[in-house]
C-alpha positions in Angstrom: 99.4 5.9 72.4 100.7 9.6 73.5 102.8 11.6 71.3 105.1 9.9 68.5 108.7 10.6 69.0 111.6 10.3 66.0 114.8 8.3 67.5 117.6 5.9 66.1 116.0 3.1 65.7 114.5 5.2 63.0 117.6 6.7 62.1 119.8 4.1 62.2 118.1 1.0 61.0 116.5 2.3 58.3 115.7 5.1 55.1 112.4 4.0 55.0 112.5 5.4 51.7 114.4 1.4 51.4 111.9 -0.4 53.4 113.6 -4.0 52.5 110.6 -6.5 52.4 110.5 -9.9 52.3 108.0 -13.1 51.7 103.9 -13.1 51.3 102.2 -16.9 52.7 100.7 -20.3 51.8 97.7 -18.9 50.6 95.3 -19.5 48.5 91.2 -17.6 48.8 89.8 -15.6 47.0 90.5 -15.8 42.9 92.3 -12.4 41.6 92.4 -11.8 37.7 96.2 -11.4 38.1 97.9 -11.4 34.7 100.7 -14.7 34.0 104.1 -14.1 32.0 106.2 -16.7 30.8 109.9 -16.5 30.6 110.4 -14.8 33.9 113.1 -11.7 35.1 116.2 -12.2 33.2 119.4 -11.5 36.0 121.6 -8.4 35.0 125.3 -9.4 33.0 127.9 -8.6 35.8 125.4 -9.1 39.0 123.6 -12.3 38.8 122.6 -14.7 41.9 125.7 -14.9 44.4 125.0 -16.9 48.1 128.2 -16.1 50.3 129.2 -16.3 54.4 129.8 -12.7 54.8 128.7 -12.1 59.0 127.6 -8.3 58.7 126.2 -6.1 61.8 122.4 -4.9 62.5 121.0 -4.5 58.5 120.2 -0.7 57.6 116.4 -1.1 57.2 114.1 -2.1 60.1 111.8 -4.4 57.1 114.0 -7.0 56.3 111.4 -8.8 54.0 107.8 -9.4 53.3 106.6 -12.5 51.8 103.7 -14.8 51.8 104.8 -16.9 55.1 105.9 -19.7 53.3 106.6 -23.0 54.9 110.0 -25.3 55.3 109.9 -26.8 52.1 109.3 -23.8 49.7 112.7 -22.5 51.4 114.7 -25.6 50.0 113.4 -23.5 46.9 115.5 -22.3 44.2 112.7 -20.4 42.5 110.8 -16.6 43.9 107.5 -15.3 42.6 107.6 -11.4 43.2 104.4 -9.9 42.8 103.5 -6.4 40.1 100.7 -4.8 41.2 102.0 -2.1 38.7 103.8 -2.7 35.0 107.8 -2.5 35.3 110.1 -2.1 33.0 113.6 -2.1 33.6 114.7 0.3 30.6 113.3 3.2 33.2 112.2 1.8 36.7 115.8 0.0 36.7 116.9 -3.7 38.5 114.8 -5.5 40.5 117.3 -6.4 43.5 116.9 -9.3 45.3 118.8 -9.6 48.6 118.3 -13.4 50.5 119.4 -13.1 54.6 120.5 -15.7 57.5 119.0 -13.9 60.9 122.3 -14.4 62.5 123.3 -12.5 59.1 125.5 -15.3 58.6 125.0 -16.1 55.0 124.1 -13.1 52.4 122.3 -13.8 48.7 122.1 -10.3 46.4 121.5 -10.5 42.4 119.9 -8.0 40.6 117.2 -8.9 37.9 116.1 -7.2 34.3 113.1 -8.2 32.3 109.4 -6.7 31.4 106.5 -7.2 33.5 102.5 -6.2 33.4 100.7 -5.1 35.6 99.5 -7.1 38.7 101.3 -10.3 37.4 103.2 -12.9 39.7 107.3 -12.6 37.9 109.6 -15.9 37.8 113.1 -15.0 39.7 115.7 -18.1 40.0 118.0 -17.4 42.5 119.7 -21.1 41.3 123.3 -21.3 42.1 125.6 -22.5 39.3 127.9 -25.3 40.8 130.1 -25.6 42.6 127.9 -24.5 45.3 130.1 -23.1 48.6 129.3 -25.2 51.1 129.1 -23.4 54.3 126.7 -21.2 52.4 125.0 -24.2 51.0 124.8 -25.8 54.6 123.9 -22.5 56.4 121.3 -22.0 54.0 119.8 -25.8 55.0 120.0 -25.3 58.4 117.1 -22.2 59.0 113.9 -22.3 59.3 110.7 -20.3 57.8 111.7 -17.7 61.1 114.5 -17.5 60.5 115.4 -17.0 56.5 114.5 -14.2 54.7 114.5 -12.7 51.5 112.8 -9.4 49.6 113.2 -8.1 46.3 112.6 -4.5 45.5 113.7 -1.3 42.8 117.2 -1.2 43.3 119.2 -0.5 46.5 116.9 1.7 47.5 113.4 1.1 45.8 109.9 0.1 47.5 109.5 -3.4 47.7 107.7 -5.3 46.3 105.6 -8.6 47.5 107.2 -11.7 46.9 106.0 -16.1 46.9 108.5 -19.0 47.4 108.3 -22.1 45.8 107.7 -23.3 42.5 104.0 -22.8 41.8 102.9 -19.8 41.2 100.4 -18.6 42.8 97.2 -18.4 41.3 94.8 -16.8 44.0 95.5 -13.8 46.5 97.4 -15.5 50.3 95.9 -15.8 53.8 98.7 -14.2 55.1 101.6 -12.0 55.0 105.4 -12.3 56.9 107.2 -9.4 58.0 110.8 -9.7 59.0 112.1 -6.7 60.9 115.1 -5.9 62.8 113.7 -4.4 66.2 116.2 -3.7 68.2 115.2 -6.1 70.8 112.4 -3.7 71.0 108.5 -4.5 71.4 106.5 -4.7 67.7 102.7 -4.2 66.6 101.7 -4.0 62.9 98.6 -1.7 62.7 96.3 -2.5 59.9 93.4 -0.4 60.7 93.2 2.5 63.2 89.3 0.7 64.4 91.6 -3.1 64.6 93.3 -4.1 67.6 97.7 -4.8 66.0 99.2 -7.1 65.7 101.5 -7.9 68.5 104.5 -9.2 66.1 106.8 -12.3 67.5 110.8 -12.9 68.7 112.6 -15.3 66.4 113.9 -18.4 68.3 116.5 -21.0 68.0 119.6 -18.4 67.2 120.9 -15.7 67.8 119.6 -12.4 66.1 121.2 -9.8 64.3 120.5 -8.6 60.7 116.9 -9.2 61.1 115.0 -10.6 65.3 111.4 -10.4 64.8 108.3 -11.5 62.5 105.2 -10.0 62.0 102.0 -12.1 60.0 99.3 -10.2 59.3 95.6 -11.3 57.1 95.6 -10.3 53.7 92.4 -9.8 54.1 92.3 -6.9 57.3 94.8 -5.3 54.8 93.3 -1.7 53.9 92.8 -0.9 49.8 95.5 1.2 50.0 98.0 -1.1 51.4 98.9 1.7 53.9 99.6 0.4 57.3 101.7 1.2 60.2 105.3 -0.2 62.2 104.4 0.9 65.3 108.0 0.0 68.1 107.2 0.5 72.0 110.5 0.6 74.2 109.8 1.7 77.0 108.3 5.3 78.1 109.5 5.9 74.1 107.1 5.5 71.5 107.7 5.1 67.6 106.1 4.9 64.0 106.1 4.4 61.2 103.5 4.1 57.8 104.8 2.7 54.5 102.9 0.0 52.2 102.2 -2.9 50.9 101.8 -3.1 47.3 99.3 -6.2 47.0 95.9 -6.1 45.3 92.9 -5.8 47.9 89.9 -8.5 47.4 
C-alpha cells in the first residue's frame, strides 16, 4: 500500500487508545465454554442510562461501535450482553460506559455500570428507561435500522471497547459475524484481518445523512487472528492511513 501517512483522520476522529466500539452479530456456530453470571451490571448512581435528542458534530472516535451483527428486532430490545474476555471489577477497573448513537447524531444515549464479572462471560446490561420517555428520542430509536443505530461499551471514557450483543437472549456460542460502525469521513475504508487475506471492504450506510458514523464493516468471526489484532485502513485519494486495534474475543 505504499508508505502509510498520519493525517487529520487519526488526529481528529480518533485517539485509538479511546477506540469506541459497537456490537457483535446473530451467531452461533462452534460452542465456546463461557461463564455466565445471573445478576447483570448495576447502574452507577447519578449516571444511570438516559437517552436524549441532542444533535452533535462528527464523532471524536473513528470506531463508534462493535457488536454482533444485529437484526432490526434485536435493536428494539432494551437489553445488551457485554462480553468480558478478562475478569472485571469496577473497584479497580472503573465503570463500564455504554453509549448509543444514530448515524445522523440526532439521538444519543449514555450511562455507566458497575459490578464484578468473571473472565469469558457475557454480562447483562439493561438500558430500559423509566417512564415518562422522551417521545422524540423514542421515535428516533424506532426509525433507526440495523445499519444506522450503534451501541458501544468500553472501560470508562477512553478505555478499550468490548464486544456487545443486542437482545434479550444471552449468547450461548460464538458469533458468526461482527459489525464495526466507523466514522471514515467519507473516505474508502477496509479492514485487514490477516496479512495473507484480502481485506474486507466497508460499506456506506444509506437512508440518513451521516454525522456520527458513515460506514459499516461486517467481518467473519472465524477469520479473526488468535490475538484479535486487526487493521483498519483508510484511503482518501492518494493518502493511505492505517490503525491496528484489538477485538477482545476468545478465538475458537
